[in-house]
C-alpha positions as CSV (number, residue, x, y, z in Angstrom):
1,M,0.3,-16.4,-16.0
2,L,-1.1,-18.0,-12.8
3,I,0.8,-18.1,-9.6
4,S,-0.7,-20.1,-6.7
5,F,0.4,-19.2,-3.2
6,A,-0.8,-19.1,0.4
7,C,-0.5,-16.2,2.8
8,N,-0.3,-17.0,6.5
9,A,0.1,-14.0,8.8
10,Q,1.3,-16.3,11.6
11,N,4.1,-17.9,9.4
12,Q,5.4,-15.1,7.2
13,K,7.5,-16.0,4.2
14,N,8.4,-12.3,4.1
15,N,10.1,-11.6,7.4
16,Y,10.2,-7.9,6.5
17,I,6.5,-7.5,7.4
18,Q,6.2,-6.5,11.1
19,L,2.4,-6.5,11.8
20,E,3.1,-6.5,15.5
21,T,4.2,-2.8,15.3
22,I,0.9,-1.7,13.7
23,K,-1.4,0.2,16.1
24,L,-5.2,0.3,15.4
25,P,-8.2,1.5,17.4
26,A,-9.7,-1.0,19.8
27,G,-11.6,-3.9,18.1
28,F,-9.7,-3.6,14.8
29,E,-7.2,-6.2,13.6
30,I,-4.7,-6.3,10.7
31,S,-3.6,-9.3,8.7
32,V,-1.7,-10.0,5.5
33,W,-4.2,-10.5,2.7
34,A,-1.5,-11.1,0.1
35,E,2.3,-11.0,0.2
36,D,5.0,-11.1,-2.5
37,V,3.0,-8.7,-4.7
38,P,5.9,-6.6,-6.1
39,N,5.4,-2.8,-5.7
40,A,1.7,-3.2,-4.9
41,R,0.0,0.1,-5.7
42,S,-3.5,1.0,-6.9
43,L,-6.4,-1.4,-6.2
44,A,-9.7,-2.1,-8.0
45,L,-12.4,-4.7,-7.3
46,G,-14.1,-6.8,-9.9
47,D,-17.8,-7.9,-9.8
48,N,-16.8,-11.4,-8.7
49,G,-14.4,-10.3,-6.0
50,T,-11.1,-10.3,-8.0
51,V,-8.7,-7.6,-6.7
52,F,-6.7,-5.9,-9.5
53,V,-3.3,-4.4,-8.5
54,G,-1.4,-1.8,-10.4
55,N,2.4,-1.2,-10.3
56,R,4.6,1.9,-10.6
57,Q,8.2,0.8,-10.3
58,G,7.7,-2.4,-12.2
59,N,5.9,-3.1,-15.4
60,K,3.2,-5.6,-14.4
61,V,-0.5,-5.7,-13.5
62,Y,-1.8,-8.4,-11.2
63,A,-5.1,-10.1,-10.3
64,L,-5.6,-11.7,-7.0
65,Q,-8.4,-14.0,-5.7
66,D,-9.4,-15.4,-2.3
67,N,-11.3,-18.4,-3.6
68,N,-11.7,-20.2,-0.2
69,K,-12.9,-17.0,1.5
70,D,-10.5,-17.3,4.4
71,G,-9.4,-13.7,4.3
72,K,-6.2,-14.3,2.4
73,A,-5.5,-14.4,-1.4
74,D,-4.7,-17.8,-2.7
75,K,-4.3,-17.2,-6.4
76,M,-2.4,-14.5,-8.3
77,Y,-2.4,-13.9,-12.0
78,T,0.0,-11.7,-14.0
79,L,-2.3,-10.0,-16.5
80,A,0.3,-7.9,-18.3
81,E,4.0,-7.1,-18.3
82,G,6.3,-4.8,-20.1
83,L,4.1,-1.8,-19.4
84,R,5.3,1.7,-18.5
85,M,4.3,2.5,-14.9
86,P,0.9,0.8,-15.1
87,N,-0.1,2.3,-11.7
88,G,-3.8,2.9,-12.4
89,V,-6.5,0.2,-12.5
90,A,-10.3,0.6,-12.7
91,F,-13.1,-1.9,-13.3
92,K,-16.5,-1.3,-14.9
93,G,-19.0,-3.4,-16.9
94,G,-16.9,-6.5,-16.6
95,H,-13.8,-4.9,-18.1
96,L,-10.5,-3.9,-16.5
97,Y,-8.9,-0.6,-17.5
98,V,-5.2,0.0,-16.9
99,A,-3.4,3.3,-17.2
100,E,0.2,3.6,-18.4
101,V,1.8,7.0,-18.5
102,S,0.3,7.9,-21.9
103,K,-2.1,5.0,-22.6
104,I,-5.3,3.4,-21.4
105,H,-5.7,-0.3,-21.9
106,R,-9.0,-2.3,-21.7
107,F,-9.1,-6.0,-20.8
108,K,-12.6,-7.2,-21.9
109,D,-14.5,-9.6,-19.7
110,I,-11.4,-9.9,-17.5
111,E,-12.8,-12.1,-14.7
112,K,-13.7,-14.8,-17.3
113,N,-10.2,-14.6,-18.9
114,L,-7.7,-14.3,-16.0
115,A,-5.5,-17.1,-17.3
116,T,-5.6,-15.9,-20.9
117,P,-6.0,-12.1,-20.7
118,K,-6.1,-9.9,-23.8
119,S,-6.1,-6.2,-24.0
120,E,-6.7,-3.3,-26.5
121,I,-5.4,0.2,-26.3
122,I,-8.4,2.5,-26.3
123,F,-6.5,5.8,-26.0
124,D,-2.8,6.7,-26.3
125,Q,-2.6,10.4,-26.5
126,F,-1.9,11.4,-22.9
127,P,1.4,13.2,-22.3
128,D,4.4,10.8,-22.1
129,K,6.5,12.6,-19.5
130,A,7.4,10.3,-16.6
131,H,7.6,12.9,-13.8
132,H,4.3,12.5,-12.0
133,G,3.2,10.6,-15.1
134,W,1.9,7.5,-13.2
135,K,-1.8,7.6,-12.8
136,F,-4.6,6.6,-10.4
137,I,-7.8,6.1,-12.4
138,A,-11.5,5.6,-11.4
139,F,-14.9,5.7,-12.9
140,G,-17.2,8.5,-11.6
141,P,-20.9,8.4,-11.0
142,D,-21.3,9.9,-14.4
143,G,-19.9,6.8,-16.0
144,L,-16.7,8.6,-17.2
145,L,-13.2,7.5,-16.5
146,Y,-11.3,10.1,-14.5
147,V,-7.6,10.3,-15.4
148,P,-5.2,12.8,-13.7
149,I,-2.2,14.3,-15.5
150,G,0.4,15.3,-13.0
151,A,2.7,18.3,-13.2
152,P,5.9,17.3,-15.2
153,C,8.1,18.8,-12.5
154,N,8.4,19.7,-8.8
155,I,7.3,23.3,-9.6
156,C,6.8,24.9,-13.0
157,E,4.1,26.6,-15.0
158,P,3.3,23.8,-17.5
159,E,1.0,23.9,-20.5
160,E,-2.7,23.6,-19.8
161,I,-3.1,19.8,-20.0
162,Y,-0.8,19.2,-17.1
163,A,-1.7,19.5,-13.4
164,T,-5.2,18.5,-14.1
165,I,-7.8,15.9,-13.6
166,T,-9.4,14.9,-16.9
167,R,-12.2,12.6,-17.8
168,I,-13.0,10.5,-20.8
169,D,-15.8,8.5,-22.3
170,V,-14.3,5.0,-22.8
171,N,-17.1,4.0,-25.2
172,A,-16.8,7.1,-27.5
173,S,-15.8,6.4,-31.1
174,T,-13.3,9.2,-30.7
175,I,-12.0,9.7,-27.2
176,K,-11.2,13.2,-26.2
177,P,-10.1,14.1,-22.7
178,E,-12.1,16.8,-21.0
179,I,-10.4,18.9,-18.2
180,F,-12.5,18.6,-15.0
181,A,-10.2,20.3,-12.5
182,Q,-7.0,22.4,-12.8
183,G,-4.2,23.4,-10.5
184,V,-3.7,19.9,-9.2
185,R,0.0,19.1,-8.8
186,N,-0.2,15.3,-8.4
187,T,-3.2,13.4,-7.3
188,V,-2.8,9.6,-6.8
189,G,-6.2,9.0,-5.2
190,F,-9.8,10.1,-5.4
191,D,-13.3,9.0,-4.7
192,W,-16.9,10.3,-4.8
193,H,-19.0,11.0,-1.7
194,P,-21.6,8.2,-1.5
195,D,-24.5,10.7,-0.9
196,T,-23.6,13.9,-2.8
197,K,-21.7,12.1,-5.6
198,E,-19.1,14.9,-5.5
199,L,-15.4,14.3,-6.2
200,W,-12.8,14.4,-3.4
201,F,-9.1,13.9,-4.0
202,T,-5.7,14.0,-2.4
203,D,-2.9,16.2,-3.8
204,N,0.8,16.1,-3.0
205,G,2.4,19.4,-2.2
206,R,5.6,20.7,-3.8
207,D,9.1,20.0,-2.4
208,M,12.1,22.2,-1.6
209,M,10.3,24.8,0.6
210,G,11.5,23.3,3.9
211,D,10.2,20.6,6.3
212,D,6.9,22.1,7.2
213,I,5.5,23.9,4.2
214,P,3.5,23.4,2.2
215,D,0.9,21.0,3.4
216,C,-0.3,18.2,1.2
217,E,-4.1,18.5,0.6
218,L,-7.4,16.8,0.6
219,N,-9.6,18.6,-1.9
220,H,-13.3,18.8,-2.7
221,A,-14.5,19.4,-6.3
222,P,-18.3,19.5,-6.4
223,K,-18.3,20.9,-10.0
224,K,-16.2,21.1,-13.1
225,G,-13.9,24.0,-13.8
226,M,-12.4,24.6,-10.3
227,H,-8.7,25.6,-10.0
228,F,-6.8,24.4,-6.9
229,G,-3.9,26.9,-7.1
230,Y,-0.8,25.1,-8.4
231,P,1.7,26.4,-9.2
232,Y,0.8,29.8,-7.8
233,W,-0.6,28.9,-4.3
234,H,-0.2,25.8,-2.2
235,A,-2.5,24.5,0.6
236,G,-4.7,27.5,0.0
237,D,-2.5,30.2,1.6
238,V,1.2,29.5,0.8
239,K,2.3,31.7,-2.1
240,D,4.8,30.1,-4.3
241,P,8.2,32.0,-4.2
242,E,8.9,31.3,-7.9
243,F,5.4,31.5,-9.5
244,G,3.1,33.2,-7.0
245,N,3.3,36.6,-8.6
246,K,2.3,35.2,-12.0
247,G,-1.0,34.0,-10.6
248,K,-4.1,35.7,-9.1
249,S,-4.9,36.4,-5.5
250,K,-5.3,33.3,-3.3
251,D,-9.1,33.8,-3.1
252,A,-9.3,33.1,-6.9
253,Y,-8.4,29.5,-6.2
254,A,-10.1,26.7,-4.3
255,A,-8.7,26.2,-0.8
256,P,-8.2,22.6,0.4
257,A,-11.0,20.9,2.4
258,A,-8.2,19.8,4.8
259,K,-4.5,20.2,5.2
260,L,-2.8,16.8,5.6
261,G,0.7,17.7,6.7
262,A,3.8,18.7,4.8
263,H,5.4,15.9,2.7
264,T,3.1,13.2,4.1
265,A,2.4,12.1,0.5
266,P,-1.3,11.2,0.8
267,L,-2.2,8.8,-2.1
268,G,-5.2,6.5,-2.0
269,M,-8.4,7.6,-0.4
270,R,-11.8,6.0,-0.2
271,F,-15.1,6.7,1.5
272,Y,-16.1,4.0,3.9
273,T,-19.6,2.7,3.1
274,G,-19.6,-0.7,4.7
275,S,-21.4,-2.0,7.7
276,Q,-18.6,-4.1,9.3
277,F,-17.0,-1.1,11.1
278,P,-18.8,0.7,13.8
279,S,-21.5,3.1,12.6
280,Q,-19.4,6.3,13.3
281,Y,-17.1,5.2,10.5
282,K,-19.8,5.5,7.8
283,N,-18.9,8.0,5.1
284,S,-15.5,8.7,6.7
285,I,-12.6,9.0,4.4
286,F,-9.6,6.6,4.8
287,V,-6.4,8.2,3.5
288,A,-3.2,6.3,2.8
289,K,-0.1,8.5,3.6
290,H,2.8,7.0,1.7
291,G,5.3,9.1,3.7
292,S,8.0,11.7,3.1
293,W,11.1,11.2,1.0
294,N,13.2,14.3,1.7
295,R,12.0,15.6,5.1
296,S,14.7,15.8,7.8
297,K,12.3,14.0,10.2
298,K,10.0,11.6,8.4
299,S,6.3,12.2,8.3
300,G,3.3,10.1,7.0
301,Y,3.6,6.4,6.8
302,Q,0.2,5.8,8.2
303,L,-3.5,5.4,7.5
304,T,-5.7,8.3,8.7
305,R,-9.4,8.8,9.0
306,V,-11.0,12.1,7.9
307,I,-14.4,12.7,9.5
308,L,-17.0,14.9,7.9
309,D,-19.8,16.7,9.6
310,N,-23.5,16.5,8.6
311,S,-23.0,19.4,6.1
312,G,-20.1,17.5,4.4
313,K,-17.3,19.7,5.7
314,V,-14.2,18.2,7.2
315,Q,-14.5,18.1,11.0
316,K,-11.2,16.5,11.9
317,E,-8.5,14.0,10.8
318,E,-7.2,11.3,13.2
319,V,-4.7,8.5,12.9
320,F,-6.3,5.2,12.2
321,A,-3.3,2.9,11.6
322,E,0.4,3.6,12.3
323,G,3.6,1.7,13.0
324,W,5.3,1.4,9.6
325,L,7.5,4.2,10.8
326,D,9.5,4.0,14.0
327,H,9.6,7.7,15.1
328,A,12.6,7.2,17.5
329,S,14.9,5.4,15.1
330,Q,13.4,6.9,11.9
331,D,13.4,3.3,10.4
332,V,10.6,2.5,7.9
333,W,9.5,-0.9,6.8
334,G,6.3,-0.2,4.9
335,R,4.5,2.5,2.9
336,P,0.7,2.5,2.5
337,V,-0.5,3.3,-1.0
338,D,-4.2,2.6,-1.7
339,V,-7.3,1.6,0.2
340,L,-10.1,-0.7,-1.1
341,Q,-13.3,-1.7,0.6
342,L,-14.3,-5.4,0.2
343,P,-17.9,-6.6,0.1
344,D,-17.8,-7.8,3.7
345,G,-16.9,-4.3,4.9
346,S,-13.3,-4.9,5.7
347,I,-10.7,-2.8,3.8
348,L,-7.5,-3.7,2.0
349,V,-4.4,-1.5,2.1
350,S,-1.6,-1.9,-0.5
351,D,2.1,-1.4,0.4
352,D,4.6,-0.9,-2.3
353,M,7.6,-1.1,0.0
354,A,6.7,-4.3,1.9
355,N,5.3,-5.7,-1.4
356,C,2.0,-6.8,0.2
357,I,-1.6,-6.1,0.7
358,Y,-3.1,-5.9,4.3
359,R,-6.7,-6.6,5.4
360,I,-8.1,-4.5,8.2
361,S,-11.2,-5.9,9.8
362,Y,-13.4,-5.2,12.9
363,K,-14.0,-7.9,15.4
364,R,-17.5,-7.4,16.9
């Protein structure tokens, strides 16, 4: 189904969006790339510039296009509906892949068939539990599709397939998930370093241990087989009060590359490889912090930049965009979810609360 619309940041149809509150570094500007995109979540880019948008609270998958190249989407297609938390979207070889809780769909030659999309289920054997069951998916440099399986609880010692990042060969005659990383409570965003081709991912820390522990995590997995501690250890050095004694010592698990704050809910993350932003932004990681849901004073609700040194270690994290949360009143009007770099070097940021997608660009 095709929906035509125009997005004008100066004349918002959605008065809920408050761009004037967003603070960015000097030279950067934010606009609304697409509005009225219900529960906009994970993003993927097609070869011809189509932006695919997943959905968690609804049941639809969208495709958006900026045909007149004015920096705003002007067409939106509904590609599928009636799906169960179709959060994850990934694009490869002309095909769109969509992850439900337990299934992976493939839409062949999708950019040629946006008005008449057809899909096939290529795998339907992932666990069907809804708790942390929504998925972010992406193709790695090895050509495999990486699919996380979140812990089916806040804190528990689940069977082996849970709290992992798996990968599958979408072209195999018989698809069998392979566990790449373990001890991952709930990752909803990952990317590969543009030079080393190694995996980095966000992970949401457990709840109900207070306002300030444990930190959410940014993790680095340069090889298969690493264990990141859940449910025994959190943030590298916080022993779980319920399950910590069932595990090994903290040194047996991979510590996070960076601690991202308690309950900040880091979701989408992408390495910046474009040339529009100043050169110091090259190979930085942009992290979308969705924001806390049960902290007495809210945290997150921002976009941060993680800077790596020449050896690939995290040097520091700094706030890049904020203003969705009013710290004084504790009012919130938006929640960043995912980040996607466009071919011109600008970035898109989805917001599942304001139901829109922003574009952040740099004015030379």
